[in-house]
C-alpha positions in Angstrom: 5.3 52.7 -20.4 1.8 53.3 -21.6 0.2 50.1 -22.9 -1.4 50.4 -26.4 -5.1 49.7 -26.6 -4.9 48.9 -30.2 -5.8 45.4 -31.4 -2.8 43.5 -32.5 -3.4 41.8 -35.9 -1.0 39.1 -37.0 -1.1 39.1 -40.8 -0.1 35.6 -41.8 1.5 35.3 -45.3 3.6 33.0 -47.5 2.9 29.4 -46.9 3.9 26.1 -48.4 1.7 26.1 -51.4 2.4 27.0 -55.1 0.5 30.3 -54.4 3.2 31.5 -52.0 4.1 34.5 -54.1 0.5 35.5 -54.6 0.1 35.5 -50.8 2.9 38.0 -50.4 1.0 40.4 -52.7 -2.2 40.0 -50.7 -0.4 40.5 -47.4 1.3 43.7 -48.7 -2.0 45.2 -49.5 -3.7 44.0 -46.2 -0.8 45.5 -44.1 -0.8 48.8 -46.0 -4.6 49.2 -45.6 -5.3 48.2 -42.0 -6.6 51.2 -40.0 -3.5 52.1 -37.9 -5.7 54.1 -35.5 -7.3 50.8 -34.4 -4.8 48.1 -35.2 -1.2 47.3 -34.7 0.3 45.0 -37.3 2.4 41.9 -36.5 3.6 40.4 -39.8 4.3 36.6 -39.6 5.7 34.8 -42.6 5.7 31.1 -43.4 8.4 29.9 -45.8 8.0 27.1 -48.3 9.6 24.7 -45.8 7.0 25.5 -43.1 9.1 27.7 -40.8 7.4 30.7 -39.2 9.1 34.0 -38.9 8.2 37.2 -37.0 8.4 40.2 -39.3 8.9 43.8 -38.4 7.3 45.9 -41.1 6.1 45.8 -44.7 9.6 46.5 -46.0 10.7 43.1 -44.8 8.6 41.6 -47.7 10.9 43.2 -50.4 14.4 42.4 -51.4 16.9 44.8 -52.9 15.3 44.5 -56.4 11.9 45.4 -55.0 10.6 41.9 -55.6 8.4 40.5 -52.8 10.2 37.9 -50.8 9.9 36.5 -47.3 12.9 37.3 -45.2 14.2 34.2 -43.4 15.9 35.7 -40.4 16.9 33.0 -37.9 16.9 35.5 -35.1 13.1 36.0 -35.6 12.1 32.4 -36.2 9.0 31.4 -34.2 8.7 27.8 -35.3 10.1 25.2 -37.7 8.8 21.7 -38.4 12.3 20.4 -37.7 11.6 21.0 -34.0 8.9 18.4 -33.9 10.1 15.5 -31.8 13.1 17.3 -30.6 14.0 19.3 -27.5 14.1 22.9 -28.7 16.2 25.6 -27.2 13.9 27.7 -25.1 13.3 31.3 -25.9 12.1 33.7 -23.4 9.0 35.6 -24.6 10.7 38.9 -23.9 12.8 38.3 -27.0 9.8 38.9 -29.1 7.8 41.1 -26.8 10.5 43.7 -26.8 9.7 44.4 -30.4 6.0 44.9 -29.6 6.1 47.5 -26.8 6.2 44.9 -24.0 2.7 43.6 -24.6 1.5 40.5 -22.8 1.0 38.6 -26.0 2.2 38.8 -29.6 -1.2 39.3 -31.2 -5.0 39.3 -30.5 -6.3 38.1 -33.8 -4.9 36.5 -37.0 -5.6 37.6 -40.5 -4.6 34.8 -42.8 -3.5 36.3 -46.1 -2.4 32.8 -47.4 -3.6 30.9 -50.3 -3.7 27.3 -51.4 -3.1 23.9 -49.8 -1.6 23.6 -46.3 -2.8 27.2 -45.8 -6.3 27.9 -47.0 -7.7 24.4 -46.8 -8.5 24.3 -43.1 -4.9 23.3 -42.0 -3.9 26.7 -40.5 -7.5 27.2 -39.3 -7.3 24.0 -37.3 -4.1 25.1 -35.7 -5.6 28.4 -34.7 -8.6 26.6 -33.3 -6.4 24.5 -31.1 -4.5 27.6 -30.0 -7.8 29.3 -29.2 -6.9 32.3 -31.3 -9.5 34.4 -33.2 -8.9 34.4 -36.9 -10.4 36.1 -40.0 -12.4 34.1 -42.5 -14.0 30.7 -42.8 -13.6 27.9 -40.2 -12.0 24.5 -40.7 -15.0 22.8 -42.4 -15.8 25.5 -45.0 -12.1 26.1 -45.7 -11.5 22.4 -46.4 -14.7 22.0 -48.5 -14.1 25.2 -50.4 -10.6 24.2 -51.4 -11.7 20.8 -52.7 -13.4 21.7 -56.0 -15.0 18.2 -56.3 -16.6 18.2 -52.8 -17.7 21.8 -53.1 -19.5 21.0 -56.4 -21.2 18.0 -54.8 -22.6 20.1 -52.0 -23.6 23.0 -54.2 -25.4 20.6 -56.6 -27.2 19.1 -53.6 -28.4 22.7 -52.8 -30.1 22.8 -56.2 -27.5 24.8 -58.1 -26.2 23.6 -61.5 -22.6 22.6 -62.0 -20.8 21.8 -65.3 -20.5 18.0 -66.1 -17.2 16.7 -64.8 -15.3 13.6 -63.8 -12.7 13.1 -61.0 -9.8 10.7 -60.7 -7.2 9.9 -58.1 -3.5 9.5 -58.8 -3.6 5.8 -58.2 -6.5 5.3 -60.6 -4.7 7.2 -63.3 -1.5 5.3 -62.8 -3.2 2.0 -63.3 -5.9 2.8 -65.8 -4.9 5.9 -67.8 -5.9 4.4 -71.2 -9.3 3.4 -69.9 -9.8 6.8 -68.2 -9.0 8.7 -71.4 -11.5 6.6 -73.3 -14.1 7.2 -70.6 -13.5 11.0 -70.7 -13.8 11.0 -74.5 -17.1 9.2 -74.3 -18.6 11.2 -71.4 -17.5 14.8 -72.3 -17.0 16.9 -75.4 -14.0 19.2 -76.1 -12.9 21.7 -75.1 -12.3 20.4 -71.5 -10.7 22.0 -68.5 -8.3 19.8 -66.5 -7.9 21.1 -62.9 -6.1 19.9 -59.7 -8.9 19.5 -57.1 -7.1 21.5 -54.5 -5.3 24.6 -55.9 -6.2 28.2 -56.5 -5.0 31.0 -58.8 -5.6 28.6 -61.8 -2.3 26.8 -61.0 -2.2 23.5 -62.9 -5.3 24.3 -64.9 -5.3 23.5 -68.6 -7.7 24.1 -71.4 -7.7 20.9 -73.5 -9.0 21.0 -77.1 -8.5 17.4 -78.3 -7.6 13.9 -77.2 -3.9 14.4 -77.9 -3.7 17.2 -75.4 -5.6 15.4 -72.6 -2.9 13.1 -71.2 -0.2 15.7 -70.8 -2.7 18.1 -69.1 -3.7 15.4 -66.6 -0.1 14.5 -65.9 0.7 18.1 -65.2 -2.3 18.6 -63.0 -1.2 15.6 -60.9 2.0 17.5 -60.1 -0.1 19.8 -57.9 -2.6 17.4 -56.3 -3.5 13.7 -55.9 -7.0 14.3 -57.3 -7.9 15.9 -60.7 -11.1 17.1 -62.2 -11.9 17.0 -65.9 -14.7 19.4 -66.6 -16.8 20.2 -69.5 -15.9 23.4 -71.2 -18.9 25.9 -71.5 -19.2 28.9 -73.7 -19.9 31.2 -70.9 -19.2 34.6 -69.3 -17.1 34.3 -66.1 -18.7 36.1 -63.2 -17.6 36.6 -59.6 -19.5 37.7 -56.5 -18.1 38.8 -53.1 -20.0 37.6 -50.0 -19.4 38.9 -46.6 -20.9 37.8 -43.3 -23.0 40.4 -41.5 -21.9 41.8 -38.2 -25.5 41.3 -37.1 -25.2 37.6 -36.2 -27.9 35.5 -37.9 -28.7 38.0 -40.6 -28.3 37.4 -44.3 -24.8 38.0 -45.6 -23.8 41.0 -47.6 -23.6 40.2 -51.3 -21.7 42.5 -53.6 -22.6 43.6 -57.1 -21.6 41.1 -59.8 -18.4 41.4 -61.7 -17.2 39.9 -65.0 -13.7 38.5 -65.7 -13.0 39.0 -69.4 -9.6 37.4 -70.5 -7.8 39.3 -73.2 -4.4 39.5 -75.0 -4.9 36.1 -76.4 -5.6 34.5 -73.0 -8.3 31.9 -73.7 -9.3 31.8 -70.0 -8.5 33.4 -66.7 -5.2 31.6 -66.2 -2.4 32.2 -63.7 -0.5 34.2 -66.4 -3.6 36.3 -67.2 -4.0 37.0 -63.5 -0.5 37.8 -62.3 2.0 37.8 -65.2 0.3 40.0 -67.8 -0.8 43.4 -66.6 -3.4 43.4 -69.3 -4.3 39.7 -69.2 -7.9 40.3 -68.2 -10.5 43.1 -67.9 -12.3 43.3 -64.6 -15.7 44.7 -65.5 -17.7 46.0 -62.5 -20.7 45.8 -62.6 -21.0 43.0 -65.1 -23.0 44.0 -68.2 -26.0 41.7 -67.4 -29.7 42.3 -66.9 -31.1 43.1 -63.5 -33.0 39.9 -63.4 -29.9 37.8 -64.1 -27.9 39.8 -61.5 -30.6 39.3 -58.8 -30.6 35.5 -59.6 -26.8 35.3 -59.4 -26.5 37.3 -56.1 -29.2 35.0 -54.6 -27.2 31.9 -55.8 -24.0 33.3 -54.3 -25.8 33.7 -50.9 -27.1 30.1 -51.2 -23.6 28.8 -52.0 -22.2 30.7 -49.0 -24.7 29.0 -46.7 -24.5 25.5 -48.3 -20.7 25.3 -47.8 -21.0 26.6 -44.2 -19.0 29.7 -44.9 -18.2 32.4 -42.3 -16.4 35.7 -42.7 -15.9 35.9 -46.4 -15.9 34.0 -49.6 -15.8 34.8 -53.3 -18.2 32.8 -55.4 -17.2 32.2 -59.0 -19.9 31.3 -61.6 -20.5 30.8 -65.3 -23.3 32.4 -67.3 -23.8 30.3 -70.4 -24.1 32.6 -73.4 -26.9 30.8 -75.3 -29.1 29.5 -72.6 -28.3 32.0 -69.8 -28.0 29.0 -67.5 -25.9 29.8 -64.4 -23.4 27.3 -63.3 -21.3 27.2 -60.1 -17.6 27.1 -60.8 -15.8 27.3 -57.5 -15.6 29.1 -54.1 -12.5 30.9 -52.7 -12.5 31.2 -48.9 -9.4 33.4 -48.8 -9.7 35.4 -52.0 -6.9 37.5 -53.2 -6.4 40.9 -51.6 -4.0 42.3 -54.1 -4.5 45.6 -55.9 -6.1 43.8 -58.8 -8.2 41.3 -56.9 -11.9 41.1 -57.5 -13.0 40.5 -53.9 -12.1 44.0 -52.5 -12.9 45.6 -55.8 -16.4 44.2 -55.8 -17.0 45.2 -52.1 -15.7 48.7 -52.9 -18.2 49.0 -55.8 -20.9 47.9 -53.3 -20.1 50.7 -50.9 -17.4 49.2 -48.6 -13.9 50.5 -49.0 -10.8 48.4 -48.5 -9.9 49.6 -44.9 -13.5 49.3 -43.7 -13.7 45.8 -45.2 -10.6 44.7 -43.3 -12.0 46.2 -40.1 -15.3 44.4 -40.7 -13.5 41.1 -41.1 -11.5 41.5 -37.9 -14.6 42.4 -35.9 -16.3 39.3 -37.3 -13.4 37.1 -36.2 -13.4 38.5 -32.7 -17.2 38.1 -32.4 -17.1 34.5 -33.6 -14.4 33.7 -31.1 -16.4 35.2 -28.3 -19.4 33.1 -29.2 -17.5 29.9 -29.5 -15.7 30.5 -26.2 -19.1 30.1 -24.5 -19.6 26.6 -25.9 -19.4 23.9 -23.2 -16.2 21.9 -23.3 -17.2 19.5 -20.6 -20.2 17.4 -19.9 -22.8 19.3 -18.0 -25.8 17.4 -16.6 -29.2 18.8 -17.4 -30.9 20.6 -14.6 
């Protein structure tokens, strides 16, 4: 049998976060657009209980109704957390390799198309580092920092970029002092406010709060998704997004896309989960954003600064606010595994900047392999100086 020279790309999707379904959409698009002349796809799904399953093809993501759904086939299970601390039944590698043309390994590089906590926050990246496997996107540090909205804002502010006024509270503080916290919020910030879980994406658990009466229920709901919550000053602003991509020329400045605007519509007051995924006309994606050249140049430079300040690698989408009256630019958040669905801004912005979807995926995989090669040369043992 002739051995394939194609690079085996494990597309990792699903996961244990509230963005599980969004991940399936991203993975579908990634799998469909990978260059099959160069890559062989190995789909691997993670269910909401943390079990890993080896997929066969893109059809395995759909059920009879056409709705995307991870197929939990026990015959193709790779790992389940229930095995930890137990003696698992051994499986011979040929059980899986037979599905992959008798290759020596299941995959060469991992493309995580997973979003949210326990996926995008450095957890999976740490596992892949331990396994010494190349993977697409940011490393452990940037992934963890990018997911935590509070920590990301602190670092960006330290880099000289403005952030909206905000307060953060932990679950324990709220449980003991909620009355005092509500009073402190009323004193420090003005309505409308945005209440956000510190570690979620896709606007899950985010609420626009217009008065004191709405504050407590919003905070309580946000705490369903995380143990830390931000209460952020609302700003009358235009929502802007920029895609940033690491250069294949190691050490060079990153590639920064044109600027795009997110304009909520159909009575959506902000870019909520419903506006993103449940309403086909929930928001207009305007590329390029209708802003002056001077403002665009400033925003693109800021996006590059944020990418560096948060130690990003591979890719990231930088989200910003442009205040309408003052034209002040504020950092909102950074997404280290941005959506790759058909409506997602990251690939759309890169396409508008001259890089189509398939070429973008190839670029990201090449970056992952190059980074792994560089890191493999780092000393792992003490070496006395000559």
